[in-house]
C-alpha positions in Angstrom: 0.0 0.0 0.0 1.5 3.3 -1.1 0.7 6.5 0.7 1.9 10.0 -0.1 1.4 12.9 2.3 2.1 16.6 1.5 3.1 19.3 4.0 4.4 22.8 4.1 1.6 24.8 2.6 0.3 28.1 4.1 -0.2 31.7 3.6 2.6 33.8 2.1 2.9 37.3 0.8 3.6 37.9 -2.9 7.3 37.6 -3.5 7.7 35.2 -0.6 8.8 31.6 -0.5 7.5 28.3 0.7 8.9 24.8 0.6 6.5 21.9 0.1 7.4 18.3 1.1 5.9 15.0 0.0 6.6 11.9 2.0 5.9 8.6 0.3 5.6 5.3 2.2 5.0 1.7 1.2 6.5 0.0 -1.8 8.4 3.0 -3.2 11.0 2.6 -6.0 13.4 5.5 -6.6 13.2 4.8 -10.3 9.6 5.9 -10.5 8.8 9.5 -11.1 7.2 11.9 -8.7 5.5 15.2 -9.4 3.7 18.3 -8.0 0.4 19.4 -9.4 -1.9 22.2 -8.4 -5.5 23.1 -8.7 -6.9 26.6 -8.3 -10.6 27.2 -7.6 -12.6 26.7 -10.8 -9.7 25.4 -12.8 -8.3 22.1 -13.9 -5.4 20.4 -12.1 -2.1 21.2 -13.8 1.4 19.8 -13.7 3.8 22.1 -11.9 6.9 20.1 -11.8 8.0 16.5 -12.2 11.2 14.6 -11.4 12.2 11.1 -12.6 14.3 8.5 -10.9 17.3 9.8 -13.0 16.6 13.3 -11.6 15.4 14.6 -15.0 13.0 17.5 -14.3 10.3 19.4 -16.2 8.4 22.5 -15.1 5.3 24.4 -15.9 6.6 27.3 -18.0 5.2 30.0 -15.7 7.2 28.6 -12.7 10.5 28.0 -14.4 13.3 29.8 -12.7 11.2 30.3 -9.5 10.3 26.8 -8.4 12.7 23.9 -7.9 11.8 20.2 -7.5 14.1 17.9 -5.8 14.0 14.4 -4.3 15.7 12.5 -1.5 15.4 8.8 -2.4 16.8 7.7 0.9 13.8 9.4 2.6 11.3 8.7 -0.2 10.6 12.4 -0.1 10.3 15.0 -2.8 10.3 18.8 -2.3 9.1 21.8 -4.1 10.9 25.0 -3.3 8.8 27.9 -4.4 10.3 31.4 -4.6 9.0 34.7 -5.8 5.5 33.5 -5.3 2.7 35.3 -7.2 -1.0 35.5 -6.3 -1.8 33.2 -9.2 0.1 30.5 -7.4 -2.8 30.2 -4.9 -4.0 26.7 -5.2 -4.1 23.3 -3.6 -0.8 21.6 -4.3 -0.8 17.8 -4.8 1.9 15.3 -4.8 1.8 12.3 -7.1 3.9 9.1 -7.2 3.6 7.1 -10.4 4.5 3.4 -10.9 3.6 3.3 -14.6 0.5 1.2 -13.7 -0.9 3.3 -10.9 -0.8 6.9 -9.7 -0.9 7.7 -6.0 -2.1 11.1 -4.9 -1.8 12.9 -1.7 -4.6 14.8 -0.1 -3.1 18.2 -1.1 -1.8 21.2 0.8 -3.2 24.7 0.5 -0.9 27.5 -0.7 -2.3 31.0 -0.5 -0.4 33.9 -1.9 -1.9 37.1 -0.7 -1.0 40.4 1.0 
């Protein structure tokens, strides 16, 4: 049974920073990719960043240069460092662990960017 749990969300002012964490437990293989998604009110869920087992990364164009995804395989944990946050970054952020056959989602963590 795989479980993923996000943490680190909160309220931050525009221009501020937050670091999200996602801890995976169960049968986790470091070769499988993990990713961060977000869903704003009234909008579809979108991919923010993704990292493979080989540490290859992709980012949503609007967050490139501001967000950094990383992964600690020893801890089965991935991170999303978010800098220079903008109000449009307000959303529920979700972590996903993928095996190729199944996708495992966390419950999400709220990020609110507001003054």
